[in-house]
N, CA, C and O atoms as CSV, one atom per row, in Angstrom:
chain,resi,resn,atom,element,x,y,z
A,1,MET,N,N,64.693,-34.687,-17.777
A,1,MET,CA,C,65.197,-34.228,-16.496
A,1,MET,C,C,64.798,-32.627,-16.463
A,1,MET,O,O,64.707,-31.948,-17.486
A,2,ILE,N,N,64.591,-32.169,-15.229
A,2,ILE,CA,C,64.257,-30.786,-14.926
A,2,ILE,C,C,65.418,-30.013,-14.751
A,2,ILE,O,O,66.256,-30.346,-13.913
A,3,TYR,N,N,65.557,-28.999,-15.468
A,3,TYR,CA,C,66.708,-27.949,-15.391
A,3,TYR,C,C,66.181,-26.680,-14.835
A,3,TYR,O,O,65.156,-26.199,-15.317
A,4,ILE,N,N,66.788,-26.116,-13.881
A,4,ILE,CA,C,66.436,-24.684,-13.440
A,4,ILE,C,C,67.430,-23.660,-14.044
A,4,ILE,O,O,68.645,-23.859,-14.029
A,5,LEU,N,N,66.842,-22.525,-14.591
A,5,LEU,CA,C,67.628,-21.577,-15.269
A,5,LEU,C,C,67.592,-20.462,-14.229
A,5,LEU,O,O,66.530,-19.906,-13.946
A,6,LEU,N,N,68.672,-20.158,-13.699
A,6,LEU,CA,C,68.696,-19.121,-12.791
A,6,LEU,C,C,69.355,-17.979,-13.420
A,6,LEU,O,O,70.536,-18.007,-13.767
A,7,CYS,N,N,68.542,-16.925,-13.572
A,7,CYS,CA,C,68.902,-15.799,-14.480
A,7,CYS,C,C,69.059,-14.406,-13.589
A,7,CYS,O,O,68.117,-13.943,-12.945
A,8,LYS,N,N,70.305,-13.836,-13.636
A,8,LYS,CA,C,70.291,-12.656,-12.883
A,8,LYS,C,C,70.441,-11.251,-14.026
A,8,LYS,O,O,71.316,-11.203,-14.891
A,9,ASP,N,N,69.557,-10.335,-13.838
A,9,ASP,CA,C,69.664,-9.330,-14.814
A,9,ASP,C,C,70.698,-8.388,-14.465
A,9,ASP,O,O,71.034,-8.190,-13.297
A,10,LYS,N,N,71.271,-7.733,-15.582
A,10,LYS,CA,C,72.298,-6.710,-15.358
A,10,LYS,C,C,71.774,-5.367,-14.640
A,10,LYS,O,O,70.677,-4.893,-14.937
A,11,ALA,N,N,72.545,-4.831,-13.761
A,11,ALA,CA,C,72.182,-3.698,-13.167
A,11,ALA,C,C,71.728,-2.650,-13.975
A,11,ALA,O,O,72.386,-2.346,-14.970
A,12,GLY,N,N,70.556,-1.970,-13.653
A,12,GLY,CA,C,70.012,-0.903,-14.523
A,12,GLY,C,C,69.432,-1.269,-15.649
A,12,GLY,O,O,69.257,-0.386,-16.488
A,13,HIS,N,N,69.010,-2.587,-15.939
A,13,HIS,CA,C,68.332,-2.956,-16.983
A,13,HIS,C,C,67.061,-3.331,-16.941
A,13,HIS,O,O,66.717,-4.260,-17.671
A,14,LEU,N,N,66.056,-2.661,-16.042
A,14,LEU,CA,C,64.947,-2.773,-15.860
A,14,LEU,C,C,64.063,-2.565,-17.199
A,14,LEU,O,O,63.183,-3.327,-17.599
A,15,GLN,N,N,64.454,-1.478,-17.743
A,15,GLN,CA,C,63.775,-1.071,-18.907
A,15,GLN,C,C,63.886,-2.096,-20.103
A,15,GLN,O,O,62.988,-2.130,-20.945
A,16,THR,N,N,64.954,-2.912,-20.182
A,16,THR,CA,C,65.153,-3.896,-21.142
A,16,THR,C,C,64.153,-5.080,-20.844
A,16,THR,O,O,63.574,-5.673,-21.754
A,17,ARG,N,N,64.005,-5.354,-19.641
A,17,ARG,CA,C,63.160,-6.523,-19.148
A,17,ARG,C,C,61.749,-6.045,-19.571
A,17,ARG,O,O,61.037,-6.830,-20.198
A,18,LEU,N,N,61.257,-4.674,-19.232
A,18,LEU,CA,C,60.012,-4.207,-19.479
A,18,LEU,C,C,59.653,-4.240,-21.145
A,18,LEU,O,O,58.606,-4.662,-21.637
A,19,ASP,N,N,60.739,-3.715,-21.818
A,19,ASP,CA,C,60.471,-3.846,-23.412
A,19,ASP,C,C,60.313,-5.099,-24.006
A,19,ASP,O,O,59.568,-5.261,-24.973
A,20,ASN,N,N,61.073,-6.149,-23.407
A,20,ASN,CA,C,61.119,-7.381,-24.012
A,20,ASN,C,C,60.006,-8.469,-23.321
A,20,ASN,O,O,59.959,-9.622,-23.749
A,21,ARG,N,N,59.202,-8.059,-22.329
A,21,ARG,CA,C,58.381,-8.972,-21.642
A,21,ARG,C,C,57.489,-9.562,-22.350
A,21,ARG,O,O,57.249,-10.746,-22.117
A,22,PRO,N,N,56.755,-8.826,-23.436
A,22,PRO,CA,C,55.792,-9.665,-24.290
A,22,PRO,C,C,56.435,-10.674,-25.082
A,22,PRO,O,O,55.768,-11.689,-25.284
A,23,ALA,N,N,57.563,-10.616,-25.564
A,23,ALA,CA,C,58.166,-11.633,-26.256
A,23,ALA,C,C,58.488,-12.764,-25.410
A,23,ALA,O,O,58.224,-13.922,-25.733
A,24,HIS,N,N,59.082,-12.421,-24.279
A,24,HIS,CA,C,59.441,-13.395,-23.233
A,24,HIS,C,C,58.222,-14.113,-22.702
A,24,HIS,O,O,58.378,-15.326,-22.570
A,25,VAL,N,N,57.086,-13.641,-22.382
A,25,VAL,CA,C,55.956,-14.259,-22.020
A,25,VAL,C,C,55.476,-15.216,-23.221
A,25,VAL,O,O,55.219,-16.393,-22.968
A,26,ASP,N,N,55.363,-14.739,-24.457
A,26,ASP,CA,C,55.162,-15.574,-25.699
A,26,ASP,C,C,55.931,-16.753,-25.851
A,26,ASP,O,O,55.422,-17.823,-26.184
A,27,TYR,N,N,57.429,-16.563,-25.564
A,27,TYR,CA,C,58.357,-17.565,-25.632
A,27,TYR,C,C,57.930,-18.718,-24.614
A,27,TYR,O,O,57.810,-19.876,-25.013
A,28,LEU,N,N,57.705,-18.360,-23.282
A,28,LEU,CA,C,57.472,-19.119,-22.243
A,28,LEU,C,C,56.013,-19.774,-22.517
A,28,LEU,O,O,55.886,-20.961,-22.216
A,29,ASN,N,N,55.138,-19.231,-22.952
A,29,ASN,CA,C,53.786,-19.818,-23.271
A,29,ASN,C,C,54.102,-20.900,-24.470
A,29,ASN,O,O,53.443,-21.939,-24.461
A,30,GLY,N,N,54.967,-20.721,-25.377
A,30,GLY,CA,C,55.297,-21.509,-26.471
A,30,GLY,C,C,55.817,-22.835,-25.745
A,30,GLY,O,O,55.273,-23.914,-25.982
A,31,LEU,N,N,56.889,-22.722,-24.852
A,31,LEU,CA,C,57.429,-23.876,-24.110
A,31,LEU,C,C,56.346,-24.651,-23.462
A,31,LEU,O,O,56.259,-25.876,-23.543
A,32,ASP,N,N,55.529,-23.889,-22.820
A,32,ASP,CA,C,54.289,-24.475,-22.014
A,32,ASP,C,C,53.512,-25.275,-22.985
A,32,ASP,O,O,53.139,-26.412,-22.695
A,33,THR,N,N,53.241,-24.698,-24.185
A,33,THR,CA,C,52.495,-25.566,-25.058
A,33,THR,C,C,53.213,-26.904,-25.465
A,33,THR,O,O,52.580,-27.938,-25.679
A,34,ARG,N,N,54.459,-26.818,-25.549
A,34,ARG,CA,C,55.219,-27.904,-26.068
A,34,ARG,C,C,55.524,-28.875,-24.779
A,34,ARG,O,O,56.171,-29.911,-24.930
A,35,GLY,N,N,55.057,-28.502,-23.613
A,35,GLY,CA,C,55.342,-29.377,-22.474
A,35,GLY,C,C,56.631,-29.323,-21.813
A,35,GLY,O,O,56.971,-30.143,-20.960
A,36,VAL,N,N,57.438,-28.234,-22.256
A,36,VAL,CA,C,58.865,-28.117,-21.805
A,36,VAL,C,C,58.798,-27.172,-20.437
A,36,VAL,O,O,59.664,-27.352,-19.581
A,37,LEU,N,N,57.959,-26.351,-20.272
A,37,LEU,CA,C,57.909,-25.330,-19.240
A,37,LEU,C,C,57.185,-26.049,-17.978
A,37,LEU,O,O,56.026,-26.456,-18.067
A,38,ARG,N,N,57.911,-26.165,-16.871
A,38,ARG,CA,C,57.412,-26.642,-15.585
A,38,ARG,C,C,56.796,-25.418,-14.750
A,38,ARG,O,O,55.638,-25.440,-14.333
A,39,PHE,N,N,57.643,-24.395,-14.555
A,39,PHE,CA,C,57.252,-23.375,-13.784
A,39,PHE,C,C,58.231,-22.016,-14.041
A,39,PHE,O,O,59.368,-22.180,-14.485
A,40,ALA,N,N,57.787,-20.854,-13.777
A,40,ALA,CA,C,58.734,-19.883,-13.885
A,40,ALA,C,C,58.198,-18.431,-13.290
A,40,ALA,O,O,57.009,-18.163,-13.119
A,41,GLY,N,N,59.111,-17.705,-13.058
A,41,GLY,CA,C,58.663,-16.210,-12.387
A,41,GLY,C,C,60.029,-15.475,-12.133
A,41,GLY,O,O,61.141,-16.000,-12.176
A,42,PRO,N,N,59.755,-14.247,-11.877
A,42,PRO,CA,C,60.810,-13.250,-11.669
A,42,PRO,C,C,61.296,-13.257,-10.243
A,42,PRO,O,O,60.478,-13.633,-9.404
A,43,PHE,N,N,62.459,-12.913,-9.845
A,43,PHE,CA,C,63.034,-12.653,-8.714
A,43,PHE,C,C,62.844,-11.046,-8.481
A,43,PHE,O,O,62.904,-10.284,-9.445
A,44,LEU,N,N,62.619,-10.581,-7.193
A,44,LEU,CA,C,62.412,-9.160,-6.929
A,44,LEU,C,C,63.359,-8.573,-6.054
A,44,LEU,O,O,63.875,-9.202,-5.131
A,45,ASP,N,N,63.626,-7.276,-6.337
A,45,ASP,CA,C,64.351,-6.587,-5.401
A,45,ASP,C,C,63.670,-6.007,-4.316
A,45,ASP,O,O,62.450,-6.130,-4.203
A,46,ALA,N,N,64.444,-5.307,-3.408
A,46,ALA,CA,C,63.913,-4.634,-2.104
A,46,ALA,C,C,62.596,-3.765,-2.415
A,46,ALA,O,O,61.726,-3.613,-1.558
A,47,GLN,N,N,62.511,-3.211,-3.691
A,47,GLN,CA,C,61.407,-2.267,-3.884
A,47,GLN,C,C,60.357,-3.160,-4.725
A,47,GLN,O,O,59.436,-2.600,-5.320
A,48,GLY,N,N,60.493,-4.344,-4.754
A,48,GLY,CA,C,59.495,-5.225,-5.452
A,48,GLY,C,C,59.551,-5.293,-7.114
A,48,GLY,O,O,58.702,-5.849,-7.810
A,49,LYS,N,N,60.626,-4.669,-7.551
A,49,LYS,CA,C,60.972,-4.614,-8.926
A,49,LYS,C,C,61.616,-6.015,-9.514
A,49,LYS,O,O,62.407,-6.605,-8.778
A,50,PRO,N,N,61.353,-6.500,-10.639
A,50,PRO,CA,C,62.032,-7.704,-11.018
A,50,PRO,C,C,63.466,-7.459,-11.398
A,50,PRO,O,O,63.825,-6.475,-12.046
A,51,ASN,N,N,64.306,-8.451,-10.940
A,51,ASN,CA,C,65.687,-8.261,-11.192
A,51,ASN,C,C,66.455,-9.605,-11.570
A,51,ASN,O,O,67.675,-9.767,-11.521
A,52,GLY,N,N,65.537,-10.495,-11.940
A,52,GLY,CA,C,66.113,-11.819,-12.429
A,52,GLY,C,C,64.942,-12.773,-12.519
A,52,GLY,O,O,63.791,-12.436,-12.240
A,53,SER,N,N,65.328,-14.095,-12.959
A,53,SER,CA,C,64.273,-14.942,-13.215
A,53,SER,C,C,64.728,-16.420,-12.754
A,53,SER,O,O,65.891,-16.797,-12.609
A,54,MET,N,N,63.568,-17.163,-12.559
A,54,MET,CA,C,63.953,-18.561,-12.158
A,54,MET,C,C,62.828,-19.320,-13.220
A,54,MET,O,O,61.614,-19.113,-13.202
A,55,VAL,N,N,63.493,-20.175,-14.072
A,55,VAL,CA,C,62.574,-20.866,-15.154
A,55,VAL,C,C,63.039,-22.462,-14.992
A,55,VAL,O,O,64.193,-22.873,-15.117
A,56,ALA,N,N,61.961,-23.189,-14.710
A,56,ALA,CA,C,62.094,-24.583,-14.666
A,56,ALA,C,C,61.679,-25.274,-16.064
A,56,ALA,O,O,60.557,-25.151,-16.554
A,57,ILE,N,N,62.589,-25.916,-16.564
A,57,ILE,CA,C,62.161,-26.689,-17.912
A,57,ILE,C,C,62.452,-28.091,-17.976
A,57,ILE,O,O,63.172,-28.640,-17.143
A,58,GLU,N,N,61.951,-28.650,-18.876
A,58,GLU,CA,C,62.242,-30.320,-18.858
A,58,GLU,C,C,63.004,-30.322,-20.336
A,58,GLU,O,O,62.534,-29.960,-21.414
A,59,ALA,N,N,64.122,-30.764,-20.090
A,59,ALA,CA,C,65.171,-30.919,-21.207
A,59,ALA,C,C,66.024,-32.391,-21.212
A,59,ALA,O,O,66.136,-33.042,-20.174
A,60,GLU,N,N,66.470,-32.731,-22.192
A,60,GLU,CA,C,67.289,-34.021,-22.328
A,60,GLU,C,C,68.489,-34.006,-21.619
A,60,GLU,O,O,68.863,-35.011,-21.015
A,61,ASP,N,N,69.199,-32.859,-21.630
A,61,ASP,CA,C,70.641,-32.643,-21.263
A,61,ASP,C,C,70.843,-31.126,-21.119
A,61,ASP,O,O,70.098,-30.256,-21.571
A,62,GLU,N,N,71.980,-30.951,-20.408
A,62,GLU,CA,C,72.232,-29.600,-20.062
A,62,GLU,C,C,72.511,-28.656,-21.248
A,62,GLU,O,O,72.341,-27.437,-21.208
A,63,LYS,N,N,73.002,-29.420,-22.405
A,63,LYS,CA,C,73.169,-28.638,-23.554
A,63,LYS,C,C,71.790,-28.224,-24.163
A,63,LYS,O,O,71.615,-27.150,-24.738
A,64,SER,N,N,70.878,-29.125,-23.991
A,64,SER,CA,C,69.452,-28.789,-24.517
A,64,SER,C,C,68.943,-27.546,-23.728
A,64,SER,O,O,68.440,-26.567,-24.279
A,65,ALA,N,N,69.110,-27.672,-22.463
A,65,ALA,CA,C,68.633,-26.698,-21.547
A,65,ALA,C,C,69.242,-25.307,-21.813
A,65,ALA,O,O,68.534,-24.302,-21.880
A,66,ARG,N,N,70.506,-25.288,-21.953
A,66,ARG,CA,C,71.188,-24.086,-22.364
A,66,ARG,C,C,70.720,-23.520,-23.498
A,66,ARG,O,O,70.598,-22.295,-23.516
A,67,ALA,N,N,70.368,-24.304,-24.661
A,67,ALA,CA,C,69.813,-23.683,-25.829
A,67,ALA,C,C,68.562,-23.188,-25.677
A,67,ALA,O,O,68.279,-22.165,-26.300
A,68,ILE,N,N,67.659,-23.759,-24.898
A,68,ILE,CA,C,66.473,-23.069,-24.423
A,68,ILE,C,C,66.642,-21.833,-23.719
A,68,ILE,O,O,65.953,-20.850,-23.991
A,69,ALA,N,N,67.583,-21.830,-22.766
A,69,ALA,CA,C,67.787,-20.512,-22.279
A,69,ALA,C,C,68.354,-19.405,-23.113
A,69,ALA,O,O,67.982,-18.246,-22.930
A,70,ASP,N,N,69.305,-19.743,-24.088
A,70,ASP,CA,C,69.811,-18.907,-25.025
A,70,ASP,C,C,68.853,-18.345,-25.890
A,70,ASP,O,O,69.095,-17.228,-26.346
A,71,ALA,N,N,67.671,-18.993,-26.237
A,71,ALA,CA,C,66.639,-18.594,-27.148
A,71,ALA,C,C,65.599,-17.577,-26.687
A,71,ALA,O,O,64.771,-17.006,-27.397
A,72,ASP,N,N,65.803,-17.440,-25.254
A,72,ASP,CA,C,64.700,-16.624,-24.644
A,72,ASP,C,C,64.930,-15.076,-24.991
A,72,ASP,O,O,66.016,-14.506,-24.890
A,73,PRO,N,N,63.728,-14.489,-25.416
A,73,PRO,CA,C,64.114,-13.122,-25.922
A,73,PRO,C,C,64.696,-12.112,-24.920
A,73,PRO,O,O,65.108,-11.011,-25.287
A,74,TYR,N,N,64.714,-12.532,-23.622
A,74,TYR,CA,C,65.382,-11.736,-22.600
A,74,TYR,C,C,66.876,-11.896,-22.787
A,74,TYR,O,O,67.626,-10.920,-22.783
A,75,ALA,N,N,67.285,-13.099,-22.946
A,75,ALA,CA,C,68.730,-13.440,-23.141
A,75,ALA,C,C,69.296,-12.699,-24.691
A,75,ALA,O,O,70.316,-12.023,-24.824
A,76,LYS,N,N,68.506,-12.990,-25.537
A,76,LYS,CA,C,68.705,-12.119,-26.784
A,76,LYS,C,C,68.931,-10.810,-26.640
A,76,LYS,O,O,69.862,-10.256,-27.224
A,77,ALA,N,N,68.127,-10.202,-25.871
A,77,ALA,CA,C,68.074,-8.606,-25.654
A,77,ALA,C,C,69.290,-8.125,-24.866
A,77,ALA,O,O,69.597,-6.934,-24.823
A,78,GLY,N,N,70.052,-9.200,-24.174
A,78,GLY,CA,C,71.255,-8.869,-23.323
A,78,GLY,C,C,70.855,-8.526,-22.004
A,78,GLY,O,O,71.640,-7.901,-21.291
A,79,LEU,N,N,69.661,-8.876,-21.563
A,79,LEU,CA,C,69.134,-8.536,-20.220
A,79,LEU,C,C,69.942,-9.272,-19.036
A,79,LEU,O,O,70.038,-8.651,-17.978
A,80,PHE,N,N,70.458,-10.391,-19.122
A,80,PHE,CA,C,71.003,-11.121,-18.230
A,80,PHE,C,C,72.487,-10.853,-18.086
A,80,PHE,O,O,73.190,-10.664,-19.079
A,81,GLU,N,N,72.982,-10.835,-16.808
A,81,GLU,CA,C,74.418,-10.745,-16.292
A,81,GLU,C,C,75.069,-12.063,-16.433
A,81,GLU,O,O,76.215,-12.258,-16.839
A,82,ASN,N,N,74.140,-13.016,-16.020
A,82,ASN,CA,C,74.593,-14.493,-16.052
A,82,ASN,C,C,73.296,-15.356,-16.078
A,82,ASN,O,O,72.212,-14.956,-15.654
A,83,VAL,N,N,73.534,-16.624,-16.639
A,83,VAL,CA,C,72.547,-17.623,-16.513
A,83,VAL,C,C,73.134,-18.841,-16.039
A,83,VAL,O,O,74.104,-19.360,-16.590
A,84,ASP,N,N,72.540,-19.324,-14.988
A,84,ASP,CA,C,73.128,-20.616,-14.334
A,84,ASP,C,C,72.144,-21.675,-14.830
A,84,ASP,O,O,70.927,-21.490,-14.802
A,85,VAL,N,N,72.742,-22.841,-15.306
A,85,VAL,CA,C,71.628,-23.940,-15.818
A,85,VAL,C,C,72.127,-25.129,-14.930
A,85,VAL,O,O,73.245,-25.623,-15.077
A,86,ARG,N,N,71.253,-25.538,-14.030
A,86,ARG,CA,C,71.345,-26.607,-13.208
A,86,ARG,C,C,70.258,-27.661,-13.124
A,86,ARG,O,O,69.058,-27.388,-13.081
A,87,PRO,N,N,70.763,-28.877,-13.104
A,87,PRO,CA,C,69.673,-29.897,-13.024
A,87,PRO,C,C,69.121,-29.955,-11.638
A,87,PRO,O,O,69.779,-29.683,-10.634
A,88,TRP,N,N,67.716,-30.374,-11.648
A,88,TRP,CA,C,67.083,-30.303,-10.271
A,88,TRP,C,C,66.173,-31.619,-10.099
A,88,TRP,O,O,65.656,-32.157,-11.078
A,89,ASN,N,N,66.030,-32.052,-8.919
A,89,ASN,CA,C,65.289,-33.026,-8.571
A,89,ASN,C,C,64.002,-32.552,-7.804
A,89,ASN,O,O,64.157,-32.069,-6.682
A,90,TRP,N,N,62.760,-32.656,-8.329
A,90,TRP,CA,C,61.453,-32.214,-7.704
A,90,TRP,C,C,61.234,-33.292,-6.619
A,90,TRP,O,O,60.990,-34.467,-6.893
A,91,VAL,N,N,61.329,-32.858,-5.509
A,91,VAL,CA,C,60.892,-34.019,-4.334
A,91,VAL,C,C,59.576,-33.772,-3.526
A,91,VAL,O,O,58.697,-34.624,-3.389
A,92,PHE,N,N,59.543,-32.580,-3.038
A,92,PHE,CA,C,58.593,-32.180,-2.157
A,92,PHE,C,C,57.272,-31.406,-2.933
A,92,PHE,O,O,57.487,-30.609,-3.846
A,93,LYS,N,N,56.090,-31.680,-2.539
A,93,LYS,CA,C,55.079,-30.753,-3.269
A,93,LYS,C,C,55.024,-30.831,-4.727
A,93,LYS,O,O,54.599,-29.886,-5.391
A,94,LYS,N,N,55.450,-31.955,-5.269
A,94,LYS,CA,C,55.248,-32.018,-6.644
A,94,LYS,C,C,53.808,-32.321,-7.187
A,94,LYS,O,O,53.150,-33.321,-6.902
A,95,PRO,N,N,53.432,-31.318,-7.998
A,95,PRO,CA,C,52.146,-31.608,-8.505
A,95,PRO,C,C,51.968,-33.013,-9.133
A,95,PRO,O,O,52.887,-33.606,-9.698
A,96,ASP,N,N,50.705,-33.501,-8.987
A,96,ASP,CA,C,50.329,-34.879,-9.773
A,96,ASP,C,C,50.624,-34.844,-11.279
A,96,ASP,O,O,50.931,-35.843,-11.930
A,97,ALA,N,N,50.506,-33.630,-11.763
A,97,ALA,CA,C,50.395,-33.432,-13.115
A,97,ALA,C,C,51.841,-33.143,-13.651
A,97,ALA,O,O,52.000,-33.145,-14.871
A,98,ALA,N,N,52.860,-32.907,-12.860
A,98,ALA,CA,C,54.126,-32.358,-13.266
A,98,ALA,C,C,54.980,-33.310,-13.751
A,98,ALA,O,O,56.104,-32.991,-14.138
């Protein structure tokens, strides 16, 4: 099942995001290599600066999805104010390879 990780950054933590971005990207690349990552990207504030993330992953259940979210270097660095883990059904414009 696909789970969406909706991650909201703590206010004033842009530098934490920037400092941990290489490790975060490596982590997502690893998930992609294992066939876990579906898509991902940051939310942007009014100035175009990242202030959160949306990550779609394939997981067996919510507990597994939460474990993937918790292992993200951004989460480990304390970047997120909260992470909402929600099951999701991809209906429209689903790529053939997804």
